[in-house]
MARVEXNU-701829 format. One line per 5 residues: their letters; for each residue x negated, y negated, z negated of N, C-alpha, C. Coordinates in steps of 0.02 Angstrom, whole numbers, plus 50000, padded with zeros to 5 digits. Layout:
# MARVEXNU-701829
A	X,Y,Z,X,Y,Z,X,Y,Z; ... .
***
This chain:
# MARVEXNU-701829
MKFYK	42245,43071,52535,42182,43089,52508,42125,43081,52559; 42128,43025,52595,42079,43013,52647,42015,42983,52619; 42019,42951,52559,41963,42913,52533,41906,42956,52506; 41922,43011,52475,41873,43046,52434,41897,43115,52419; 41855,43153,52385,41871,43222,52360,41885,43216,52289 .
RTETK	41943,43242,52266,41961,43241,52195,41922,43292,52156; 41905,43276,52096,41869,43320,52051,41914,43383,52035; 41885,43441,52042,41923,43503,52029,41933,43513,51954; 41993,43522,51933,42009,43532,51863,42052,43592,51851; 42058,43614,51790,42097,43671,51770,42172,43658,51784 .
KINIG	42208,43705,51808,42279,43700,51822,42319,43714,51757; 42363,43670,51741,42402,43676,51678,42475,43659,51692; 42520,43697,51663,42591,43687,51669,42619,43644,51610; 42653,43590,51628,42691,43552,51579,42764,43560,51598; 42797,43609,51565,42863,43624,51587,42862,43647,51659 .
SVIIG	42902,43616,51701,42905,43633,51771,42854,43597,51816; 42816,43554,51786,42766,43514,51823,42696,43543,51815; 42660,43552,51870,42592,43576,51868,42545,43516,51878; 42496,43509,51833,42443,43461,51842,42376,43494,51848; 42329,43459,51878,42263,43489,51888,42262,43540,51944 .
GGSSV	42203,43569,51958,42198,43619,52011,42215,43594,52080; 42207,43528,52091,42222,43502,52157,42295,43480,52166; 42335,43486,52115,42405,43462,52119,42407,43388,52128; 42463,43363,52153,42473,43291,52160,42464,43257,52092; 42441,43196,52092,42436,43156,52030,42507,43142,52005 .
AVQSM	42521,43169,51945,42589,43162,51920,42598,43093,51885; 42661,43068,51889,42677,43002,51861,42713,43011,51797; 42687,42980,51744,42719,42983,51679,42740,42915,51654; 42786,42916,51604,42801,42855,51569,42818,42874,51499; 42837,42824,51458,42854,42836,51388,42912,42793,51368 .
TNTNS	42958,42823,51333,43018,42785,51312,43000,42732,51261; 43039,42676,51259,43028,42627,51206,43093,42617,51165; 43138,42666,51170,43198,42664,51128,43179,42693,51057; 43224,42685,51011,43216,42717,50945,43233,42791,50954; 43184,42833,50947,43196,42905,50959,43240,42939,50908 .
RDWKA	43258,42901,50855,43309,42927,50807,43378,42921,50839; 43385,42875,50889,43446,42869,50926,43438,42910,50989; 43457,42973,50984,43443,43018,51039,43484,43002,51103; 43544,42976,51095,43584,42958,51153,43555,42900,51193; 43530,42849,51156,43496,42794,51192,43434,42815,51226 .
TVRQI	43397,42862,51195,43336,42889,51223,43353,42930,51287; 43404,42967,51285,43424,43008,51343,43442,42959,51401; 43481,42906,51384,43500,42858,51438,43439,42830,51472; 43389,42811,51432,43329,42782,51463,43291,42835,51503; 43286,42896,51479,43250,42947,51517,43287,42960,51584 .
KQLEE	43352,42958,51584,43388,42970,51647,43373,42913,51697; 43364,42852,51674,43344,42797,51717,43274,42810,51744; 43230,42835,51702,43161,42852,51725,43162,42908,51776; 43205,42958,51765,43212,43012,51814,43232,42986,51882; 43282,42942,51883,43307,42912,51945,43252,42874,51982 .
TGCEI	43205,42845,51945,43151,42807,51974,43094,42850,51997; 43093,42915,51978,43042,42959,52003,42994,42982,51950; 43005,42965,51885,42960,42987,51832,42960,43063,51829; 42902,43092,51822,42898,43166,51824,42883,43197,51754; 42856,43159,51709,42845,43183,51641,42859,43124,51596 .
VRISL	42895,43136,51541,42912,43082,51496,42888,43098,51426; 42864,43047,51393,42839,43055,51322,42882,43014,51277; 42895,43041,51219,42931,43004,51166,42890,43007,51101; 42889,42950,51066,42856,42949,51001,42902,42976,50948; 42870,43013,50902,42908,43042,50845,42877,43015,50780 .
PDMES	42902,42958,50756,42874,42928,50696,42889,42963,50630; 42942,43005,50633,42961,43040,50570,42997,43105,50587; 43014,43141,50534,43046,43205,50545,43117,43200,50575; 43152,43147,50559,43219,43138,50586,43214,43132,50662; 43167,43095,50689,43161,43090,50761,43138,43156,50791 .
ACNLG	43095,43194,50758,43073,43257,50783,43130,43306,50788; 43178,43303,50743,43234,43349,50744,43285,43332,50797; 43278,43272,50829,43319,43252,50884,43294,43278,50951; 43231,43301,50951,43197,43316,51014,43234,43371,51054; 43262,43421,51018,43298,43475,51053,43359,43450,51090 .
RIKKS	43396,43404,51058,43456,43375,51093,43435,43335,51154; 43380,43299,51148,43358,43258,51204,43336,43302,51261; 43297,43355,51246,43273,43400,51298,43330,43433,51336; 43381,43453,51303,43437,43486,51334,43476,43438,51382; 43466,43374,51372,43506,43325,51411,43468,43296,51471 .
IKIPL	43405,43315,51481,43363,43286,51534,43336,43341,51578; 43306,43320,51634,43282,43367,51685,43205,43374,51685; 43170,43321,51664,43098,43322,51671,43064,43344,51608; 43002,43367,51608,42967,43389,51550,42960,43335,51495; 42964,43358,51432,42966,43312,51376,42904,43321,51332 .
VADVH	42866,43267,51322,42805,43268,51282,42817,43235,51214; 42799,43270,51163,42805,43243,51094,42742,43207,51074; 42747,43143,51057,42690,43102,51037,42691,43097,50961; 42638,43127,50930,42637,43132,50857,42574,43102,50828; 42582,43060,50777,42525,43035,50740,42535,43047,50665 .
FDYKI	42478,43054,50633,42475,43056,50559,42498,43123,50526; 42557,43148,50545,42585,43207,50511,42592,43266,50557; 42548,43316,50545,42550,43374,50589,42615,43414,50583; 42651,43406,50527,42715,43442,50518,42766,43419,50567; 42762,43355,50586,42809,43329,50636,42794,43364,50704 .
ALEAI	42731,43375,50717,42711,43409,50780,42737,43481,50778; 42735,43514,50721,42758,43582,50715,42834,43585,50728; 42870,43536,50703,42942,43531,50715,42956,43520,50789; 42915,43479,50821,42924,43464,50893,42915,43528,50934; 42869,43571,50914,42858,43634,50949,42922,43677,50938 .
KQGAD	42947,43680,50879,43009,43718,50862,43068,43693,50903; 43070,43628,50914,43126,43596,50950,43121,43606,51028; 43063,43631,51051,43057,43646,51121,43019,43597,51162; 42974,43557,51132,42931,43510,51169,42893,43548,51224; 42883,43514,51282,42845,43546,51336,42772,43532,51329 .
KLRIN	42753,43485,51287,42683,43471,51275,42677,43430,51211; 42621,43436,51176,42607,43393,51119,42554,43343,51140; 42560,43282,51112,42505,43233,51117,42486,43215,51047; 42422,43229,51028,42398,43212,50963,42336,43168,50970; 42323,43128,50920,42268,43081,50921,42217,43100,50868 .
PGNIG	42155,43119,50889,42104,43139,50840,42089,43087,50789; 42106,43023,50806,42089,42969,50759,42131,42969,50695; 42190,43006,50700,42233,43001,50641,42272,43063,50625; 42263,43118,50662,42306,43176,50649,42287,43217,50589; 42224,43210,50567,42205,43245,50505,42148,43294,50514 .
SKDKI	42144,43343,50467,42085,43386,50464,42086,43439,50519; 42027,43471,50524,42020,43526,50573,42068,43584,50559; 42082,43596,50496,42130,43649,50479,42198,43636,50508; 42220,43572,50505,42287,43554,50532,42288,43563,50608; 42233,43544,50641,42228,43553,50714,42230,43628,50733 .
SILAK	42197,43669,50691,42199,43740,50706,42267,43771,50699; 42307,43745,50652,42375,43767,50643,42417,43749,50705; 42408,43687,50728,42444,43665,50787,42424,43706,50850; 42361,43722,50856,42336,43763,50911,42371,43831,50911; 42374,43862,50853,42405,43927,50846,42478,43924,50867 .
EARKA	42516,43876,50844,42586,43872,50858,42599,43852,50931; 42558,43809,50958,42565,43789,51029,42551,43849,51074; 42501,43888,51056,42485,43948,51096,42545,43996,51097; 42577,44005,51039,42636,44050,51035,42691,44023,51080; 42699,43958,51082,42753,43928,51121,42735,43916,51194 .
HIPIR	42671,43931,51212,42648,43924,51282,42654,43852,51306; 42635,43804,51264,42635,43732,51284,42567,43704,51276; 42547,43656,51319,42483,43625,51314,42479,43572,51260; 42419,43551,51243,42407,43496,51198,42364,43443,51233; 42385,43381,51226,42343,43326,51253,42304,43297,51193 .
IGVNA	42238,43296,51197,42198,43260,51152,42195,43189,51178; 42233,43144,51145,42237,43076,51167,42196,43029,51123; 42137,43012,51148,42092,42968,51109,42103,42896,51128; 42118,42852,51080,42127,42781,51091,42077,42741,51052; 42045,42693,51085,41993,42653,51052,42022,42616,50992 .
GSLKK	42084,42595,50995,42115,42555,50939,42122,42594,50875; 42129,42662,50879,42141,42701,50818,42080,42743,50799; 42024,42738,50834,41964,42776,50818,41915,42730,50784; 41904,42739,50720,41863,42694,50681,41793,42685,50706; 41763,42742,50727,41692,42742,50747,41679,42698,50808 .
VHNFS	41730,42688,50850,41723,42648,50909,41706,42575,50890; 41738,42553,50834,41730,42483,50814,41662,42468,50781; 41621,42520,50775,41553,42508,50750,41506,42481,50804; 41532,42482,50866,41488,42461,50923,41522,42405,50960; 41478,42359,50986,41503,42305,51027,41487,42319,51100 .
DNFLR	41444,42364,51113,41423,42382,51183,41474,42430,51213; 41496,42419,51273,41545,42462,51305,41521,42532,51317; 41457,42539,51333,41428,42606,51346,41434,42648,51280; 41416,42617,51224,41416,42655,51161,41487,42669,51138; 41534,42622,51153,41603,42634,51136,41631,42692,51176 .
AKALS	41613,42693,51240,41635,42748,51283,41608,42814,51260; 41544,42814,51240,41514,42875,51214,41552,42900,51151; 41572,42854,51108,41609,42872,51047,41675,42901,51064; 41710,42872,51112,41773,42898,51136,41766,42971,51161; 41718,42978,51205,41707,43044,51235,41687,43097,51182 .
SAAME	41644,43075,51135,41623,43123,51081,41681,43143,51038; 41726,43095,51023,41784,43111,50980,41829,43160,51017; 41840,43149,51081,41880,43195,51117,41848,43266,51121; 41783,43268,51133,41748,43330,51138,41751,43369,51072; 41744,43332,51017,41744,43365,50951,41809,43405,50940 .
HVKIL	41866,43374,50960,41931,43406,50949,41945,43459,51003; 41919,43448,51062,41922,43500,51114,41891,43563,51090; 41831,43556,51060,41794,43613,51036,41830,43650,50979; 41868,43612,50939,41908,43644,50887,41960,43688,50920; 41995,43661,50969,42047,43702,51004,42014,43761,51039 .
EKHNF	41959,43752,51070,41924,43805,51106,41903,43861,51056; 41881,43841,50998,41860,43888,50947,41919,43934,50928; 41980,43910,50934,42039,43949,50918,42070,43979,50983; 42028,43985,51031,42047,44015,51096,42106,43980,51130; 42109,43915,51121,42161,43874,51153,42129,43830,51206 .
QDIVV	42153,43842,51269,42120,43804,51324,42172,43770,51369; 42236,43768,51350,42284,43730,51389,42282,43657,51363; 42228,43623,51384,42211,43557,51356,42212,43506,51411; 42240,43447,51394,42236,43387,51436,42202,43335,51391; 42164,43291,51423,42126,43241,51384,42137,43172,51412 .
SLKAS	42144,43124,51368,42144,43052,51387,42096,43015,51343; 42064,42964,51370,42015,42925,51333,42027,42851,51348; 42073,42820,51314,42096,42754,51333,42070,42699,51290; 42056,42643,51323,42040,42579,51289,42073,42524,51328; 42079,42465,51297,42107,42409,51331,42054,42375,51376 .
NIDTT	41990,42395,51366,41935,42369,51409,41923,42417,51467; 41925,42391,51528,41919,42433,51588,41851,42469,51590; 41798,42434,51578,41732,42463,51581,41722,42520,51531; 41745,42509,51471,41742,42560,51420,41781,42622,51440; 41840,42611,51466,41885,42667,51485,41854,42709,51540 .
IKAYK	41831,42677,51594,41801,42712,51651,41741,42751,51628; 41696,42721,51588,41636,42758,51566,41654,42818,51524; 41705,42810,51480,41725,42867,51436,41752,42924,51479; 41794,42910,51527,41819,42965,51567,41763,42999,51608; 41717,42961,51634,41660,42988,51671,41617,43033,51626 .
FFASK	41604,43011,51564,41564,43051,51518,41599,43120,51508; 41664,43116,51493,41699,43179,51479,41705,43222,51540; 41720,43193,51595,41728,43233,51657,41665,43271,51677; 41607,43245,51656,41544,43279,51672,41530,43341,51626; 41572,43350,51575,41561,43402,51525,41615,43457,51527 .
RNYPL	41678,43439,51545,41731,43489,51546,41775,43476,51608; 41813,43529,51627,41854,43525,51685,41928,43524,51668; 41945,43502,51607,42016,43498,51588,42048,43439,51626; 42111,43445,51642,42145,43389,51677,42144,43326,51635; 42139,43269,51668,42133,43207,51635,42196,43162,51647 .
HLGIT	42222,43137,51592,42280,43090,51597,42250,43021,51592; 42262,42981,51646,42230,42914,51650,42278,42858,51624; 42246,42808,51596,42283,42746,51577,42235,42695,51551; 42254,42633,51558,42221,42578,51526,42269,42557,51470; 42252,42571,51409,42301,42562,51355,42309,42487,51337 .
EAGSI	42370,42471,51311,42384,42402,51293,42364,42354,51350; 42384,42371,51411,42363,42331,51470,42394,42263,51472; 42456,42256,51444,42486,42189,51442,42553,42185,51476; 42573,42127,51496,42638,42113,51524,42644,42143,51595; 42703,42138,51622,42716,42168,51687,42670,42141,51742 .
FSGTV	42649,42077,51735,42605,42048,51786,42531,42065,51770; 42507,42040,51712,42437,42053,51694,42421,42126,51685; 42469,42164,51657,42458,42233,51645,42453,42274,51710; 42493,42254,51759,42490,42286,51825,42421,42274,51856; 42398,42212,51854,42334,42197,51884,42278,42236,51849 .
KSAAG	42280,42234,51785,42226,42268,51743,42227,42343,51756; 42286,42372,51755,42292,42444,51764,42271,42465,51835; 42292,42425,51884,42272,42441,51953,42196,42440,51963; 42164,42392,51930,42092,42385,51935,42057,42445,51905; 42076,42463,51843,42044,42519,51809,42062,42588,51837 .
LGIML	42127,42600,51847,42149,42664,51873,42125,42674,51943; 42126,42621,51982,42104,42626,52051,42031,42648,52059; 41990,42623,52015,41918,42642,52018,41911,42717,52002; 41946,42739,51950,41938,42811,51929,41970,42856,51983; 42027,42839,52009,42058,42880,52059,42014,42885,52123 .
YDGIG	41985,42827,52141,41940,42825,52199,41881,42871,52188; 41856,42876,52126,41801,42920,52111,41823,42992,52101; 41886,43008,52113,41911,43076,52110,41932,43100,52043; 41934,43053,51994,41954,43070,51926,42028,43057,51916; 42064,43104,51884,42132,43091,51863,42181,43141,51893 .
DTIRV	42222,43168,51849,42274,43218,51868,42344,43193,51853; 42349,43145,51810,42414,43117,51794,42402,43046,51764; 42449,43002,51776,42436,42930,51757,42499,42903,51721; 42484,42855,51677,42537,42811,51651,42511,42740,51656; 42551,42697,51684,42535,42625,51684,42570,42593,51623 .
SLTAN	42528,42573,51574,42557,42549,51510,42574,42474,51517; 42638,42460,51514,42660,42389,51521,42705,42371,51464; 42699,42307,51443,42747,42280,51394,42808,42259,51432; 42849,42308,51451,42906,42298,51496,42952,42358,51493; 43006,42356,51529,43047,42415,51537,43006,42471,51568 .
PVEEV	43007,42531,51541,42963,42584,51566,42978,42604,51639; 43038,42587,51663,43053,42597,51734,43001,42559,51777; 42978,42502,51754,42930,42464,51791,42861,42501,51793; 42847,42537,51742,42785,42579,51740,42785,42629,51795; 42843,42661,51805,42848,42713,51856,42841,42683,51927 .
KTAYS	42876,42627,51938,42871,42593,52002,42800,42574,52018; 42768,42545,51968,42698,42523,51978,42652,42581,51991; 42662,42636,51956,42620,42694,51966,42626,42722,52037; 42686,42726,52060,42696,42751,52130,42666,42704,52182; 42674,42640,52169,42646,42591,52216,42569,42597,52218 .
LLQSM	42539,42606,52161,42467,42616,52156,42444,42678,52192; 42479,42735,52178,42458,42796,52208,42470,42795,52284; 42523,42763,52306,42536,42758,52378,42482,42716,52412; 42462,42663,52380,42410,42619,52410,42345,42657,52419; 42336,42711,52379,42273,42750,52383,42286,42815,52421 .
ELRSS	42346,42821,52453,42363,42878,52495,42364,42943,52455; 42384,42937,52390,42388,42996,52348,42460,43022,52340; 42508,42977,52342,42578,42995,52336,42618,42949,52382; 42680,42969,52395,42724,42927,52432,42784,42907,52393; 42799,42843,52389,42859,42821,52356,42916,42811,52404 .
GIEIV	42904,42828,52467,42955,42828,52518,42949,42775,52571; 42924,42716,52552,42917,42661,52601,42855,42621,52587; 42822,42601,52639,42764,42555,52636,42782,42493,52675; 42784,42438,52641,42798,42374,52676,42735,42333,52686; 42724,42316,52748,42666,42273,52765,42697,42204,52782 .
SCPTC	42678,42153,52745,42705,42088,52759,42651,42036,52749; 42657,41981,52786,42605,41927,52782,42621,41880,52724; 42571,41843,52701,42582,41797,52646,42619,41733,52666; 42631,41724,52730,42662,41666,52763,42618,41606,52763; 42629,41563,52814,42594,41499,52820,42639,41453,52861 .
SRCEV	42614,41397,52884,42657,41350,52918,42681,41375,52987; 42650,41429,53012,42674,41457,53075,42737,41497,53066; 42750,41518,53004,42808,41559,52988,42873,41516,52991; 42920,41538,53034,42980,41498,53042,43044,41537,53022; 43034,41588,52979,43090,41623,52950,43076,41627,52873 .
DLIKI	43128,41639,52836,43121,41646,52763,43097,41716,52746; 43032,41728,52758,43005,41797,52754,43004,41821,52681; 42990,41776,52633,42987,41797,52563,43054,41825,52541; 43110,41791,52560,43175,41816,52543,43191,41883,52578; 43169,41886,52642,43185,41946,52681,43149,42007,52652 .
VSEVE	43084,41999,52634,43047,42057,52608,43077,42079,52540; 43095,42029,52498,43125,42044,52435,43189,42085,52441; 43231,42064,52491,43294,42098,52503,43284,42170,52529; 43235,42177,52573,43220,42245,52600,43196,42289,52544; 43151,42265,52501,43127,42305,52446,43183,42327,52400 .
KKTSA	43229,42282,52386,43284,42294,52341,43330,42348,52371; 43346,42340,52436,43392,42388,52469,43361,42457,52480; 43296,42458,52495,43264,42522,52507,43257,42563,52442; 43253,42529,52384,43245,42564,52321,43308,42606,52306; 43363,42590,52339,43426,42626,52328,43434,42685,52375 .
IKNLK	43388,42693,52423,43393,42747,52472,43357,42807,52441; 43394,42855,52413,43365,42910,52377,43327,42960,52420; 43348,42969,52481,43315,43016,52525,43241,42998,52541; 43225,42934,52531,43156,42913,52548,43103,42951,52511; 43116,42969,52449,43065,43003,52407,43054,43075,52430 .
RLSKP	43099,43101,52471,43090,43169,52495,43044,43173,52557; 43026,43116,52584,42985,43115,52645,42913,43134,52628; 42879,43169,52673,42811,43191,52662,42762,43133,52667; 42781,43082,52704,42741,43022,52709,42786,42961,52710; 42761,42904,52688,42805,42846,52684,42826,42816,52752 .
VKVAL	42885,42789,52754,42905,42751,52814,42867,42684,52809; 42830,42669,52863,42792,42608,52864,42834,42554,52901; 42844,42497,52865,42882,42441,52895,42840,42380,52894; 42834,42346,52949,42798,42284,52953,42846,42226,52960; 42843,42177,52916,42884,42119,52918,42837,42058,52920 .
MGCIV	42828,42030,52980,42775,41981,52990,42807,41914,53012; 42776,41860,52985,42806,41796,52996,42794,41762,53062; 42741,41780,53100,42726,41748,53163,42695,41794,53211; 42675,41769,53271,42651,41812,53323,42572,41817,53325; 42539,41792,53273,42467,41796,53272,42446,41868,53257 .
NGPGE	42464,41891,53197,42450,41962,53180,42512,42006,53183; 42568,41973,53193,42635,42009,53189,42640,42065,53237; 42632,42055,53304,42642,42111,53351,42596,42172,53338; 42533,42156,53320,42487,42213,53306,42507,42255,53247; 42525,42221,53192,42549,42257,53133,42616,42294,53146 .
AKDAD	42661,42261,53185,42726,42291,53200,42718,42353,53243; 42671,42352,53289,42658,42409,53331,42630,42469,53291; 42592,42453,53240,42562,42508,53199,42611,42539,53151; 42668,42508,53144,42718,42533,53094,42771,42576,53126; 42808,42612,53085,42866,42649,53113,42917,42601,53141 .
FGIAG	42930,42546,53100,42976,42493,53122,42943,42428,53105; 42949,42377,53147,42918,42314,53132,42951,42256,53167; 42945,42198,53137,42969,42137,53167,42915,42083,53161; 42902,42051,53218,42854,41997,53221,42896,41933,53233; 42889,41884,53187,42933,41825,53187,42918,41774,53242 .
EKNTG	42972,41745,53266,42970,41685,53307,43019,41635,53274; 43032,41580,53306,43078,41530,53277,43148,41560,53270; 43168,41572,53208,43236,41596,53190,43252,41662,53223; 43203,41699,53246,43214,41767,53276,43151,41808,53264; 43149,41867,53295,43091,41910,53287,43091,41962,53344 .
ILFKN	43029,41985,53360,43022,42038,53409,43022,42103,53372; 43066,42151,53394,43076,42213,53360,43039,42270,53391; 43003,42309,53348,42964,42365,53372,42986,42429,53336; 42982,42486,53373,42995,42551,53345,42944,42598,53372; 42908,42629,53326,42855,42676,53346,42806,42649,53396 .
GKLIG	42789,42584,53387,42739,42553,53431,42766,42522,53495; 42830,42529,53506,42859,42504,53568,42908,42447,53552; 42902,42394,53595,42949,42337,53590,43017,42359,53616; 43067,42350,53573,43135,42371,53594,43186,42315,53596; 43165,42254,53581,43213,42198,53587,43196,42143,53537 .
KVNAD	43247,42099,53527,43240,42045,53478,43298,42049,53429; 43287,42016,53369,43339,42016,53319,43336,41948,53285; 43396,41918,53274,43400,41854,53240,43376,41860,53166; 43348,41806,53142,43319,41807,53075,43371,41830,53020; 43434,41810,53027,43484,41826,52978,43505,41901,52981 .
KWVEK	43478,41936,53032,43495,42008,53041,43436,42053,53028; 43378,42026,53008,43318,42066,52998,43330,42121,52945; 43355,42103,52889,43367,42150,52835,43414,42206,52856; 43471,42185,52883,43522,42233,52904,43493,42281,52956; 43455,42257,53002,43427,42299,53057,43375,42346,53030 .
IISMI	43330,42323,52991,43276,42367,52964,43305,42421,52919; 43353,42403,52875,43383,42453,52831,43421,42507,52872; 43453,42485,52924,43490,42531,52968,43440,42582,53002; 43382,42555,53023,43333,42599,53056,43301,42647,53005; 43289,42623,52944,43259,42667,52895,43310,42724,52876 .
KGYCR	43372,42706,52866,43423,42757,52850,43429,42809,52906; 43424,42786,52968,43427,42830,53024,43369,42880,53024; 43310,42854,53003,43249,42895,53000,43256,42949,52947; 43291,42933,52894,43297,42979,52837,43350,43034,52846; 43389,43028,52896,43443,43079,52904,43416,43146,52925 .
***
């Protein structure tokens, strides 16, 4: 948190996870299994847990899937969020089944009376509600072509439903205001953040594939996080949700907000590089992802893998461990000190050994 001061928001419990109030930005994802198949859904959530996901959301398209929520919750460790559209009775069943949070969309959940019923039952169960506004499902947004006006419409829709909850003395509220357009999304979050201090769940919705979606999400989420906005994030990708969690941690680590365990500094390579650095970095990333103790570290292990001696020694000295390449070999550094040389075919083995030693 060296870049900026985060906006102070209300502290809210989602199961065992606290968001807001200065807590770490929490990483979320969403299953893409058929939630009627509770065993398949549990398997995917366990994969997300292993990757570091802290809050997981599942969609409940019908009552059958809602009735599975209790089984799923008993089989996992992280808080479970029920995502409900159109039918408030499904949300009521999710509360009954033990959901840790509800996510409802003002664009389609129904009348104020239905929202008031949900507020009453959620308060009894001591669970928060996320007002999740999406540009795609909010009709009034499509009346405008201007991003500023679209953002205003998103913020107004969220505020309208927040006020309904507040009227019923319900204040365990989380808000999201997502669009697939970065400018619209950022403006909407800023509008709302200036009016209420409820924790904000960030995302660029329908961001796209693992490549384009990562770039788009990093651009939008990075701007908001830099401005101090955001208490929890989901990187929405058309991909295995495990990739969403990996990308989220990488983004948060790059902004010094969270640690995923390791930070790799590596050069893009050029004709001075005389080792297969692309392969080496790929292998180090793959092997370090299997070192579970890394996530327990208070700060990431910084590793520099550099192709030549132009910037290599400087970057390697600044890292916990580093190698600056020469022809088929490399100069090895530990905590800023040169400790020897290592052949190119031993770079991966040596670095992994040093990291494991650091984690003991």
